PASEBA-1860 file (N, C-alpha, C; in nm, 3 decimals):
! residues 83
1> XXXXXXXX> 7.322/16.197/-2.029/7.247/16.095/-2.087/7.339/16.033/-2.203 ~ 7.289/15.922/-2.244/7.356/15.851/-2.356/7.246/15.778/-2.439 ~ 7.280/15.759/-2.565/7.190/15.696/-2.658/7.257/15.590/-2.727 ~ 7.183/15.489/-2.768/7.233/15.380/-2.854/7.176/15.409/-2.993 ~ 7.256/15.427/-3.091/7.210/15.440/-3.226/7.243/15.321/-3.312 ~ 7.158/15.295/-3.410/7.179/15.180/-3.498/7.277/15.223/-3.611 ~ 7.297/15.141/-3.708/7.403/15.161/-3.808/7.363/15.278/-3.906 ~ 7.237/15.331/-3.889/7.196/15.447/-3.966/7.196/15.577/-3.880
9> XXXXXXXX> 7.251/15.567/-3.755/7.250/15.671/-3.655/7.119/15.707/-3.601 ~ 7.019/15.620/-3.623/6.895/15.644/-3.561/6.901/15.603/-3.416 ~ 6.856/15.703/-3.332/6.858/15.684/-3.185/6.749/15.586/-3.142 ~ 6.782/15.469/-3.093/6.684/15.359/-3.068/6.659/15.359/-2.914 ~ 6.758/15.384/-2.831/6.744/15.375/-2.687/6.808/15.497/-2.622 ~ 6.755/15.536/-2.506/6.812/15.649/-2.429/6.827/15.604/-2.284 ~ 6.946/15.633/-2.226/6.972/15.597/-2.090/7.037/15.711/-2.010 ~ 7.012/15.704/-1.876/7.085/15.796/-1.790/7.227/15.760/-1.786
17> XXXXXXXX> 7.309/15.855/-1.743/7.456/15.828/-1.730/7.491/15.717/-1.632 ~ 7.409/15.694/-1.535/7.447/15.593/-1.441/7.403/15.449/-1.477 ~ 7.356/15.433/-1.594/7.318/15.299/-1.650/7.451/15.243/-1.725 ~ 7.491/15.123/-1.678/7.605/15.058/-1.738/7.562/14.976/-1.860 ~ 7.625/14.999/-1.966/7.595/14.927/-2.096/7.708/14.832/-2.125 ~ 7.676/14.702/-2.142/7.771/14.606/-2.179/7.732/14.551/-2.320 ~ 7.819/14.579/-2.420/7.795/14.549/-2.556/7.882/14.429/-2.596 ~ 7.806/14.330/-2.651/7.866/14.207/-2.703/7.833/14.188/-2.851
25> XXXXXXXX> 7.883/14.083/-2.908/7.857/14.053/-3.046/7.711/14.008/-3.063 ~ 7.646/13.970/-2.954/7.506/13.926/-2.965/7.398/14.022/-2.915 ~ 7.437/14.106/-2.821/7.330/14.193/-2.754/7.395/14.309/-2.676 ~ 7.311/14.387/-2.614/7.357/14.496/-2.528/7.278/14.472/-2.398 ~ 7.347/14.472/-2.285/7.288/14.467/-2.154/7.287/14.598/-2.091 ~ 7.183/14.643/-2.030/7.171/14.771/-1.968/7.132/14.743/-1.814 ~ 7.219/14.799/-1.728/7.198/14.780/-1.585/7.226/14.905/-1.510 ~ 7.121/14.939/-1.432/7.138/15.063/-1.348/7.032/15.064/-1.243
33> XXXXXXXX> 7.019/15.178/-1.168/6.930/15.186/-1.058/6.780/15.164/-1.096 ~ 6.740/15.199/-1.223/6.601/15.188/-1.264/6.581/15.100/-1.386 ~ 6.684/15.030/-1.421/6.676/14.947/-1.546/6.767/14.823/-1.530 ~ 6.717/14.716/-1.586/6.793/14.592/-1.593/6.741/14.513/-1.710 ~ 6.793/14.524/-1.827/6.736/14.462/-1.944/6.842/14.422/-2.044 ~ 6.806/14.341/-2.135/6.902/14.294/-2.252/6.829/14.341/-2.383 ~ 6.900/14.408/-2.463/6.855/14.457/-2.591/6.907/14.354/-2.693 ~ 6.818/14.287/-2.757/6.859/14.176/-2.855/6.869/14.228/-3.000
41> XXXXXXXX> 6.807/14.339/-3.024/6.805/14.384/-3.170/6.932/14.467/-3.216 ~ 7.010/14.506/-3.109/7.139/14.575/-3.142/7.253/14.507/-3.063 ~ 7.375/14.527/-3.128/7.490/14.464/-3.070/7.617/14.536/-3.114 ~ 7.728/14.485/-3.090/7.858/14.545/-3.117/7.881/14.565/-3.275 ~ 7.806/14.488/-3.352/7.824/14.491/-3.499/7.729/14.596/-3.569 ~ 7.623/14.644/-3.501/7.532/14.725/-3.566/7.482/14.849/-3.488 ~ 7.562/14.888/-3.383/7.525/14.998/-3.306/7.643/15.072/-3.246 ~ 7.615/15.190/-3.198/7.715/15.272/-3.136/7.652/15.349/-3.017
49> XXXXXXXX> 7.732/15.366/-2.911/7.679/15.443/-2.794/7.735/15.585/-2.806 ~ 7.652/15.681/-2.794/7.697/15.826/-2.795/7.670/15.876/-2.657 ~ 7.770/15.925/-2.586/7.757/15.969/-2.451/7.760/16.121/-2.440 ~ 7.723/16.169/-2.323/7.725/16.312/-2.290/7.639/16.392/-2.384 ~ 7.518/16.346/-2.401/7.423/16.418/-2.487/7.303/16.478/-2.411 ~ 7.233/16.571/-2.468/7.112/16.616/-2.411/7.007/16.582/-2.514 ~ 6.911/16.498/-2.470/6.816/16.449/-2.567/6.719/16.557/-2.615 ~ 6.665/16.534/-2.732/6.562/16.625/-2.787/6.448/16.621/-2.688
57> XXXXXXXX> 6.375/16.729/-2.672/6.266/16.744/-2.573/6.158/16.641/-2.597 ~ 6.133/16.611/-2.722/6.019/16.514/-2.755/6.081/16.381/-2.802 ~ 6.195/16.339/-2.747/6.265/16.221/-2.798/6.166/16.101/-2.789 ~ 6.181/16.016/-2.887/6.110/15.888/-2.887/6.195/15.792/-2.972 ~ 6.208/15.673/-2.928/6.297/15.581/-3.009/6.261/15.579/-3.151 ~ 6.360/15.596/-3.240/6.337/15.595/-3.381/6.298/15.732/-3.446 ~ 6.274/15.829/-3.361/6.227/15.958/-3.419/6.340/16.047/-3.466 ~ 6.463/16.025/-3.409/6.576/16.117/-3.444/6.694/16.043/-3.471
65> XXXXXXXX> 6.788/16.099/-3.555/6.922/16.046/-3.565/6.998/16.132/-3.472 ~ 7.118/16.080/-3.419/7.211/16.149/-3.331/7.341/16.139/-3.384 ~ 7.406/16.249/-3.412/7.546/16.247/-3.457/7.641/16.233/-3.337 ~ 7.759/16.205/-3.369/7.862/16.177/-3.257/7.877/16.302/-3.171 ~ 7.853/16.414/-3.225/7.872/16.541/-3.144/7.732/16.578/-3.064 ~ 7.637/16.480/-3.068/7.508/16.505/-2.995/7.406/16.591/-3.071 ~ 7.429/16.614/-3.190/7.327/16.690/-3.272/7.221/16.597/-3.319 ~ 7.091/16.643/-3.302/6.978/16.559/-3.327/6.919/16.607/-3.456
73> XXXXXXXX> 6.865/16.515/-3.541/6.798/16.553/-3.663/6.673/16.455/-3.683 ~ 6.558/16.519/-3.704/6.440/16.444/-3.717/6.445/16.336/-3.835 ~ 6.398/16.225/-3.814/6.385/16.123/-3.921/6.269/16.160/-4.009 ~ 6.285/16.183/-4.135/6.177/16.239/-4.223/6.055/16.151/-4.236 ~ 6.075/16.021/-4.243/5.958/15.933/-4.263/5.910/15.860/-4.128 ~ 5.955/15.914/-4.017/5.916/15.856/-3.889/5.765/15.863/-3.869 ~ 5.699/15.754/-3.826/5.559/15.755/-3.795/5.542/15.713/-3.642 ~ 5.473/15.803/-3.574/5.458/15.782/-3.424/5.375/15.647/-3.402
81> XXX> 5.436/15.546/-3.339/5.364/15.418/-3.320/5.247/15.431/-3.219 ~ 5.241/15.546/-3.146/5.139/15.565/-3.047/5.009/15.613/-3.114 ~ 5.021/15.656/-3.243/4.899/15.704/-3.315/4.813/15.587/-3.365
END
């Protein structure tokens, strides 16, 4: 798996290894067997892709930070948007 983190290392998106990410100055394109989308809120200037990670069991976008070594840390003030 791989995650896209913002400039605070907050994991915003999670993708399978077979998804190709194309990062430009304006956006990130994700293309693979089950996904074809453009992410407009992140780009080459404000995000990083961390690869070869195992996601947290209860991963949800914005709930965790992810270090370059794949270590997950809960975001203290995260509020579940599903509540």
